[in-house]
C-alpha positions in Angstrom: -32.1 -41.7 171.8 -32.9 -44.7 174.1 -34.6 -47.6 172.5 -38.0 -48.9 173.6 -36.3 -51.8 175.3 -33.9 -49.5 177.3 -36.9 -47.5 178.5 -39.2 -50.4 179.4 -37.4 -53.6 180.2 -36.7 -53.7 184.0 -33.0 -54.4 184.1 -32.1 -52.5 181.0 -34.1 -49.5 182.3 -32.2 -49.6 185.6 -28.8 -49.8 183.9 -29.7 -47.0 181.5 -30.9 -44.8 184.4 -27.7 -45.5 186.3 -25.6 -44.6 183.2 -27.5 -41.4 182.8 -26.9 -40.4 186.4 -23.2 -41.2 186.1 -22.9 -38.7 183.3 -23.7 -35.9 185.6 -21.8 -34.5 188.6 -23.0 -32.7 191.7 -25.7 -30.1 191.6 -24.0 -26.9 192.8 -27.0 -24.7 192.3 -26.3 -24.0 188.6 -27.9 -27.1 187.2 -26.4 -30.5 186.3 -22.7 -30.4 185.5 -21.2 -33.0 183.3 -18.5 -35.3 184.8 -15.1 -35.4 183.1 -13.6 -38.8 182.3 -10.6 -39.9 184.4 -8.4 -42.9 183.8 -9.4 -45.7 186.3 -5.8 -46.2 187.4 -5.5 -42.4 188.2 -8.9 -42.5 190.0 -7.8 -45.5 192.1 -4.5 -43.8 192.9 -6.3 -40.6 194.1 -8.9 -42.6 196.0 -6.2 -44.5 197.8 -4.4 -41.3 198.8 -7.6 -39.8 200.1 -8.5 -43.0 202.0 -5.1 -43.1 203.7 -5.3 -39.4 204.5 -8.7 -39.9 206.1 -7.4 -42.8 208.2 -4.4 -40.8 209.4 -6.6 -37.9 210.2 -8.8 -40.1 212.4 -5.6 -41.2 214.2 -4.3 -37.6 214.6 -4.6 -36.0 218.0 -5.1 -32.6 216.4 -7.7 -31.7 213.7 -6.6 -32.2 210.1 -8.4 -30.2 207.5 -8.8 -32.5 204.5 -10.8 -29.9 202.6 -7.5 -28.5 201.3 -7.4 -31.6 199.0 -10.7 -30.7 197.4 -11.7 -27.7 195.4 -14.7 -26.5 193.5 -15.4 -23.9 190.8 -18.1 -23.2 188.2 -17.3 -26.4 186.4 -17.7 -28.7 189.4 -16.0 -30.4 192.4 -12.6 -31.9 191.9 -9.7 -33.4 193.8 -6.8 -31.0 194.1 -3.6 -33.0 194.6 -0.2 -31.5 193.9 2.7 -33.6 193.1 5.7 -33.4 195.4 6.5 -32.5 199.0 4.9 -29.1 199.0 1.4 -30.5 199.7 2.5 -32.8 202.5 -0.2 -33.2 205.2 0.8 -33.3 208.9 -0.7 -35.6 211.5 0.1 -35.5 215.2 0.1 -39.0 216.8 -0.6 -40.1 220.4 2.9 -41.5 220.7 4.5 -38.1 220.2 5.4 -38.7 216.6 4.5 -36.6 213.7 3.3 -38.0 210.4 3.7 -36.3 207.1 2.0 -37.5 203.9 3.1 -36.5 200.4 1.5 -37.1 197.0 3.9 -38.2 194.3 7.1 -36.9 195.8 10.1 -36.8 193.4 13.5 -38.2 194.3 16.5 -37.5 192.1 20.2 -37.9 192.7 22.1 -40.0 193.7 19.8 -42.4 191.9 20.5 -42.5 188.2 16.7 -42.2 187.4 14.2 -40.0 189.1 11.9 -42.0 191.4 8.3 -40.9 191.9 6.1 -43.2 194.0 2.4 -42.4 194.4 2.6 -41.7 198.2 5.2 -41.3 200.9 4.4 -41.6 204.6 7.1 -40.2 206.8 7.1 -40.6 210.6 9.4 -38.4 212.7 10.2 -37.3 216.3 11.8 -34.0 217.1 12.0 -33.2 213.4 14.1 -36.4 212.7 12.4 -39.0 210.5 12.6 -42.5 211.9 10.4 -44.4 209.4 9.5 -43.8 205.8 6.9 -45.9 203.9 6.2 -45.8 200.2 2.6 -46.7 199.3 2.0 -47.3 195.6 -1.5 -47.8 194.2 -1.6 -50.5 191.5 -4.9 -50.8 189.7 -3.9 -54.2 188.3 -4.1 -57.8 189.6 -2.7 -61.2 188.7 -5.3 -63.9 189.2 -3.2 -66.6 187.5 -2.6 -70.0 189.0 1.1 -69.2 189.6 0.3 -66.2 191.7 -2.3 -68.1 193.7 0.2 -70.9 194.4 2.9 -68.4 195.4 0.9 -65.9 197.4 -2.2 -67.8 198.4 -4.5 -65.1 196.8 -4.5 -62.8 193.8 -1.6 -60.4 193.8 -0.2 -57.3 192.0 1.6 -58.3 188.8 5.3 -59.1 189.1 6.4 -55.9 187.4 4.4 -53.9 190.0 6.1 -55.8 192.8 9.5 -55.1 191.1 8.7 -51.4 191.2 8.4 -51.7 195.0 11.9 -53.2 195.3 13.2 -50.4 193.1 11.6 -47.7 195.3 13.0 -49.3 198.5 16.5 -49.6 197.1 16.9 -46.6 194.8 15.5 -43.8 196.9 18.4 -42.5 198.9 19.7 -39.4 200.7 22.5 -37.2 199.5 25.0 -39.4 201.3 23.8 -42.5 199.4 22.0 -44.1 202.4 18.7 -45.9 201.7 15.8 -44.0 203.4 12.8 -46.0 202.5 12.0 -48.7 205.1 9.0 -50.3 203.4 7.4 -50.1 200.0 3.9 -51.4 199.8 1.4 -51.8 196.9 -2.3 -51.1 197.4 -4.3 -53.1 194.9 -7.9 -54.0 194.2 -8.8 -57.3 195.9 -12.2 -57.8 197.5 -11.9 -60.3 200.4 -13.1 -60.3 204.0 -10.8 -63.2 204.9 -8.4 -61.3 207.2 -6.5 -64.5 208.2 -5.8 -65.2 204.5 -4.6 -61.7 203.9 -2.4 -61.6 207.0 -1.0 -65.0 206.4 -0.1 -64.3 202.8 3.6 -63.9 201.8 2.5 -60.5 200.4 1.7 -59.3 203.9 4.4 -61.1 205.8 7.2 -59.9 203.4 6.5 -56.3 204.4 8.2 -57.0 207.8 10.8 -59.4 206.4 11.9 -57.7 203.2 10.3 -54.3 203.5 8.3 -55.0 200.3 4.7 -56.3 200.1 1.1 -55.6 199.2 -2.2 -54.9 201.0 -5.7 -55.3 199.4 -7.6 -52.0 199.3 -11.1 -51.4 198.0 -14.0 -49.2 199.3 -15.8 -52.3 200.7 -12.7 -53.9 202.2 -10.7 -51.0 203.7 -10.2 -52.9 207.0 -6.9 -54.4 205.6 -5.4 -51.0 205.0 -6.7 -49.7 208.3 -5.1 -52.6 210.1 -1.8 -52.1 208.4 -1.7 -48.4 209.2 -2.6 -49.1 212.8 0.5 -51.4 213.1 2.6 -48.7 211.5 1.4 -45.9 213.7 1.7 -48.0 216.9 5.4 -48.5 216.6 
């Protein structure tokens, strides 16, 4: 039961009202439906996947039906993402290439450990892949002074960056050849300073080392859009 202050004080009342609305999902004609709780890291991962899928769909020369990623039933609306290559989405590009997007694909041997990045973007011509990019959503950030000195802006933690090196080097084909060209972290940083992002070692190292990071939030998706534009233009 809300207290008198929650119901009458302006800011408390607004916050309480927002919290109440957040507890309910979409109205699908059967009354209000309660929202299930999801780990923020998982929610961010799924949002990143859908955001990238929407941007690739915009770049596709043929229609891409993203509704296959969503589903609804009597309990509400939910994201339907299947792990692995079976749910890969296809995008036809103006340069004649085909893009395929997979959610949490699994890579086993010859690596000693199974590798499962969040997303894999594969570009191919005539059925032959010519570029593969791992995108890994990291809902963590290092704002420490050491990170600021090294990268010029807040960055994913060092262990998250180490994961990218592992994906780049450990994911190989049956002959043992490395198949990942770049491994890039998407992480929550809100900044409109494009020059600062592009000039950061986190961004430059993608081209130099094949490992790096790109800020990605709903209000600052321009950094991800610019990165994908560069990838698809090659």
